[in-house]
N, C-alpha and C positions, 0 to 999 in steps of 0.2 A: 606176398604180403604177410603170410603166416609167420615166418621166422623173425620178422622185424618187430612184431608186437612184444614177445618176451624181452627182446633186447631193449626196446624203448621203456618197458616196465622196469628193467634192471637199472637203466640209466636214471629214470625218474626216482626210484627208491633210493639210489645212491645219493642223488642230489638232496632228497628230502632228508635222509639220515644226516648228511653233512650239515644241513641247515639247523636241524635239531641239536646236533653235537655242538656246533658253534654257539647256538643260542644258550645252551646250558653252561658252556664255559663262560659266556658273556655274563651270566648271572653271578658267577664266582669272581670274575674280574672284568666288570663292564667297561671300565675306562680303558683297559689295554686292548680289548678285542672289538670295541664298538666300531672302529673304522672298517675292520674286516667284515663284520656283519652287514654294514651299510653297502659294501661292495657286492656281497652275495645278493642282497635285496635288489640292488640296481640290475643285476644280471638276470634275475628271474622275472622281473617286471617289465612290461613294455614301456618304451619312451613315452613321456607325457605329451599330450597334444597341446596345441596352442590353447590358451585360456579361453573358455567359452563364456560369453555373457548372456544369460537367459534374462529375458524381459517379459513383462506382461503385455499382452496386445489384444486388440479387438478388431475383428475383420467383419465387414458387412459383405455377405456372399450372395446377395440377390442377383449379381451380375452373372452367376452361374446358370440361372434359369433357362436361357435360350439353348443351352447344350443338351438338354433332355437326358442327362445321365440317369442311370439306374441307381436310386438312393436306397440305403446310405452308401456313401463313398468314403474312401480314405483320402485325406486332404492334407497338404502341407505347402507352405510358401516361404519365400525368403526375399528380402530386398537386397539388391546389389548396387553398390556405388562404384562407378568406374573412375579410376584415378589416372590422369594423364602423365605418363613418363615417356617423353619424346624418344629417348634412345633405347627403350626397352625391347624393341624389335618384335617379331612375331614368332615365338618359338613353337615347335610342333606340339609341345605339351608343357603345361605349368602344373607342378605338384604342390597342392596346398596341405598344410598341416592342421587341417580342421575339417569337420563335415560340412557338406553343402546345406543340409537340412537338420532341423531338430526333430522333435517327435511328431508322428502323424496324429491327426484328429479324425474322428468319425463325424461326418457331416450328413445331416438329413434336412434338406431345405423345408420339407413338409412340417418338421418340428420347430426349426428356428433358422432364420437367415443370418443370425449373428453368431460368430464364433469367438469365444473368450478363452485365452490360454495364458498360463504363466510359464510356458516352456517355449517361447518364441526366441529365436536367436537374433542378436543385434545385426544390423546391416553388415554385409560382407564387402570389403574393399578389394577390387581387382585392378591390377595395373594393366594399362593398355597404352599403345603409342599415341593415339589421337582420340579426343573427346569433342563431340559436337563441332565437327569441323565444317567450314564453309565448303560448298561444292568446288571441286577442282577446276581450274581454268584449262579447258581443253579446246581453246580457240584454234589450236594448231592441228585439229583432227577433223576430218570429214568421214562419216560412216555411210555405208550404202548396203541396202538389202533389197531383195525382190521376193514377193509373196502374193497371195490373193488378198483382196481387200477385206474379206471376212477374217482371215487370220490376223491381219494387221490391226483390226479393231480389238481383237482379243489380246493383242500384245501391248496396247497402250499402257495398262497398269504395270506391266513388267518393265517397259522402257522408262516409265516414270520413277523407277527405283535408282537408275544411275545416270540418266541423260539430262534432266532438267537443270537449267541455270549453270551449265558448264561452258556455255559459248560454243560448244561443238555443234556441227550441223549434220543432219541425216537426210539422205535421199532414199525414198522408198518407191521402187517401181511396182505397180500393182496391176493385177488383172482380176476380173470376176471369176473367170475359169479359162481353160485353154481355148475354149470355143467363143468366149464372150469378153469384151473389154469391160473395165470397171466404169461405173457411172460417174460422170463429171461432178454432179451435185453431191453425190456421196463422198467422193474424194475431197472436195472442198470442205465439207462438214467435218470430215475426219482430220484434215490438216488443221482446222481451227481448234478442234479438241486438243491436239498436240500443243499448239501455240498457247492456249489458255492455261496449260500446265507448265509453261516455261521451257518447252522443248522446240528447238528450231528444226522442224521436220518439213520437208517438201514431198508431197505425195504426187507422183507423176506416172504418166502412161509409159509403156515400153518405148525405147528409141525407135524401133520399127514395129508396126502392128503384127508382122509375121514372125517376129523373133521367137525362137524356141526357149525352153527353160534355160538351157546352157547359155544361149546368146543373150538373154535378158541379164543373167548373172554377170557374164563377162563384160557386157556394155556398161555396167556400173563403174568400172575403172575409168572410162572416158567421161562419164557423167560427173564423177567426183573430181577428176583432174581439171576439167574445164570449168568447174565451179570454184576453183582455188582462189585465194586472195594472198596478200602479202604475209599473212600469218600462217598459212597452211604449210605443214611439214609432213603430215601423214594422211594417207587415205586407208580406210579399213573396210574390207568386205566382211559382212556378218550374215547370219541366218536370222529368221525372226524369233528363234529361241536361243540366240547367243546372249549371254548375261555377263556383265562385268561387275563383280562385287565391290570393287574399289577403283574408282577413276584416279584417285591419288596414287595407288600402287601401279596402275597401268602407266601413268605418266612417269613415275620413277623408273620403270623398266625402259621406257622409250628414251629417257635422258642418257642412257648408256650407249645410245646409237646416234651418230651424227646424221641428221636427215639430208645433209648436202651430199652424202654418199648413197649409192644404190643399196637399199636393204629390202630383202624379201623375208619377213618375219612371220612365223606361224608355229604350228605344233603338229607332230605326227599323230596318227590315230593310236590309241592304246592297243589295238589289235594288230599284231605283227603281220597277220595275213593281209590286212588292208594295205599296210605299207609295202609289203612285198608285191602285191598285186597292182597297186595304183602308182606307186613311186614315192620318192623322198620329197614330199610336197607338204605345204600348209593345208591342212584339212579345214574346210570352210566354216564349220560350226564353231570351231575354237577361235575363229577370227583370223583373217589374213591382213597383215599390216605392211603397207608399202611406203617407203620414204617417197617424198615428192619427186626426187630424182629418178627413182625406179618407176614411179607412176608415169613420168614423162615418156620413158621408153615404152611402156605398155600402151600408152595412148597413141604413140607414133605408129605402132604395128597393129593396132586394133582392127583396121579394115581387113587386113590379110588374115590375122589370127581368127577373127570372128567368122570369116567365110570358110575356114578350113578346120573346123572343130572335129577332133577324132572321137569324141565321147559326148554323152549327154550330161556330164557333171561339170558344173561351172568352175569348181576349184581346180580340177585337173586342167581345164582350159587355160586358167591363169598361169599354172605351173608351166605348161607347154610353151606358152608365148614368151615367158621370161627366159626359159632355158634355150629356146630356139634363137633368141635375139639378144642375149647378153651372157656374160660369163658368171653372172650372180647365181649363188645357190642359196638354198633355204637356210636361214638362221633359226634353229629349233629352240623355242622357249617352252620347256615342259610344264611350266605353270599355266599355260593356255591349254584348256582341256576340251577335246572333241567329245569325250565320254561315248565311246563306241561299245560299251558293254550293255547287256540286256538283263532284265529281271530285277532282283533286289540289289540296289546300289548302295545300301546303307554302309557297307564297308568303305566305300569311296568317300562318302560324306562324313564319316567318322574318323577319317585317317589323319587329320591334322595337317595335311600337306598344304603348301601355299597354293592358292587358286587365284589366277588372274582372270580366267573366264570359265564359263560353264555352258553346257549344251545338252540337248536331249533330255530335258526335264519337263517339258510342256506336254499337256494332254495330246495324244496322237503322235508323239514322237517315236522314233525308231526304237528307243530303249524300252518303251512300255512301262515307264516308271514316273508317274505323274507327281509333281511336287508343286505346292503353292509358294512359288519363290518369292512373291511379294510379301507373304507373311513371314517366311523364314528370314528374309533379309532385313526386315524392319528394324531389328536391334542395331543394325549398322548406322542408323541415324543417331544413336547414342555414342557408339564407339568405333565406327568405320570398319577397320579390318578385323574386328573381334568376331565377325561373322564366321562360323564354322571353326573357330579356335577352340582348343581343348583345355579343360582344367580337370585334374584329377583330385579327388577329395578323400579324406581319411576313412570314410565309411564305405569303401569299395564302390564309389560312384564316379562316373566319368561324364562330364558335360561336353557335348559337341554343340556349341552354341548355335541355336536356331534350327537344329535338326533333331537331336535326341539327348536324353539322359539315360545312361545305361548303368545297370548295377550288376555286380558279380558276387552272388551270394555265397559261393564256395571259396572266395578269397583269391581268385586268379588275377585280380588287379595288382595286389601287393605280393602275392606268393605265400600269404599266411592264412591258413585255414581258421575260420572263426571257432571259438570255444576255448578249451584249454583248462588248466588247473593252476591252483595257487595264484589266482588272479592275473595270470599272464595274458588272458584274452586270445591266446594263440593255440589252436588245436593241432598243429602240425604244419607240414609244408605241402603246398601244392604247386603245380607248374604256374609260373608267372608269365602272363601274356607279354609279349614283346610289342609294345605300342608303337615302335618304329616300323613295324610291318603292317601292311594294309590287309584287313580281313577280306578274304575272297568270297564275297556273298553273291556275286553275280552268277547268272545261269550258264553263261557260255564256258566252254572249254577252249579258251584262247591263250595265245602266248603273249604275256604282258611283261616279259623279262626286261625289255627295252624301255618300259613306260611306268608301270605301277609297282614294280618290284622294289624292295622285298615285300613278299606277300605271305600270308599264313591262312590255314584252312578256316572255313566258317565254323563258328561256335554254336553249340546246341543251346536250346532254351534253358536247360538246367544249369548252364554255366553263365549265361548272359541274359538278363532281363532288360527289355527295351521299352522306354516311355518316349513316344514320338511326339513332335510338335503338333498340336492340334490347331492352335490359333495364336494370334499375336495382334496387339492393338495398342494405340496410344490411350493413356488414361491420365486423370488429374490426381496428383499425389495429395494435394491439399488445397482444394478450390477456395476454402474460406480465407486462406492467406495468399491468394492469387498465384498458387503454384499449379498452373493448369497446362495440360498437354505437355507434360515434362517427363513422363515415365512410359517406357515400353513394357507392357505386360506380356509374358510368354506363358502359354498353357500347354503343358506336356501331359500326355494321357496314355493309359493302358487299360484296356478292357479286362475285367476280371474273368478268370476261368470259372467254370461251373462251381457254385458254392463260395466263390470269392467276390470281394467288392471291387468295383472299378477304382482306379487310382488316378488322382489329379495332383500334379506338381506345378506350382506357379513360381515364376521368377519375375520380379519387378525391377527393371533396369533404370537407374538414375545416373545422370552425369553430375560429377561434383568432386569434392576433395574430401579425403578421409585418410587416416594413418594407413600405411601400407600393411598388408597381411603377410606373414611369413610364408615364403614359397620358394620352390626351386624350379628352374626352367631347363628344359631339354631342347636343344636345337633341332 
């Protein structure tokens, strides 16, 4: 680094001398040299950002009281208007030529619950494919899972994010424990709870009281197939923590496959050891989708396959039966995710990759990484597959919608170090992060070349500052004018280090129309 500093200084002085020299000549012959001077000015100054409109605003912040933050806090908010552009697709990254937030304010609810500022930014328009869509028609699908009745009770709020009013059906085989069957009255009450929320769920006992875990799972195939009707095209094995962010996108994927042909659709584990050890199969947590033609074959051989299971894993048993009695092989859909990593999975959720299913996010899951999926996913009610979509903003900020806002104080998002001279705002060059690579934040030393690659090393806290989603809820944007329950508020939070304030960032998502904002998209 030592030898580069004098060189940089020489270059800087040369540029500075040239500017002064041109400026002096311009004073002698301004009309002749003014175009050249303008070119030099353009070269040493950064490109202008999109025009920012600051407006005066007033926020009532009494709603912050239940969070028990340590005041005073650093606070900032922004309204976002989603604009429907049907053919815009879902890029891995959208680059915006403006900042996400304006200036932070110091807030102390003990002093005042009203924040007045003249440095608020006007609402930001973001383009998405779909806004306020009706539930997808999934009458062609039957889902099946097996679990304990206790876990199923805890799963109601999560299934309520993607199953209601889709015309899909779900069969849930439940037990109290391996030693005790579930109570009939408790099962009936739980089934009614599902029905009251628009979910067509049947809560049932195991096909046979003596069925093992693997046999209960495997028997779901016959339960779903025998419940088919004239509309049924697909049966789907899931776990109680399988999550489908967009039923619209799931349906679009299935439309590429003719259900009259035998299809065995799923996804491999992200961990190559698991694939090598268990086989080229659909791993159950990601969802296993069988066309009705394939389901017919499975049902035909269920008595024999169920009686001769070679393992305690249900998804392996499904693979074995299909491979033993047909020539059909797995159709691998990498957008279905088993999520077989452990520890910090923020790199996965901040990757911008397309996600048709998620797994291992629930408390007590194998990953050990609990997420409140019902809060994270709430924004999808405004803009469907905008969940976990990424937007990059000009002030070194990256939004992974519903999961985090990350800031890169040393300039690694753009590759331009903050600071600089002559008003450039650029203090030099730093390594630019390749956002097409997934940050390897998980604890395992596993081979993910076939699944999550390309990947890059985990970044230190000095390079990346993370504000994680704390809460999400529906609010009324303007109750006096009957604009009620029309906005999803996201609260992102980072606890301050010793001697620093806690930071709260708020995004208020609305559906509507607005002029598009300048952006670039990366596939």
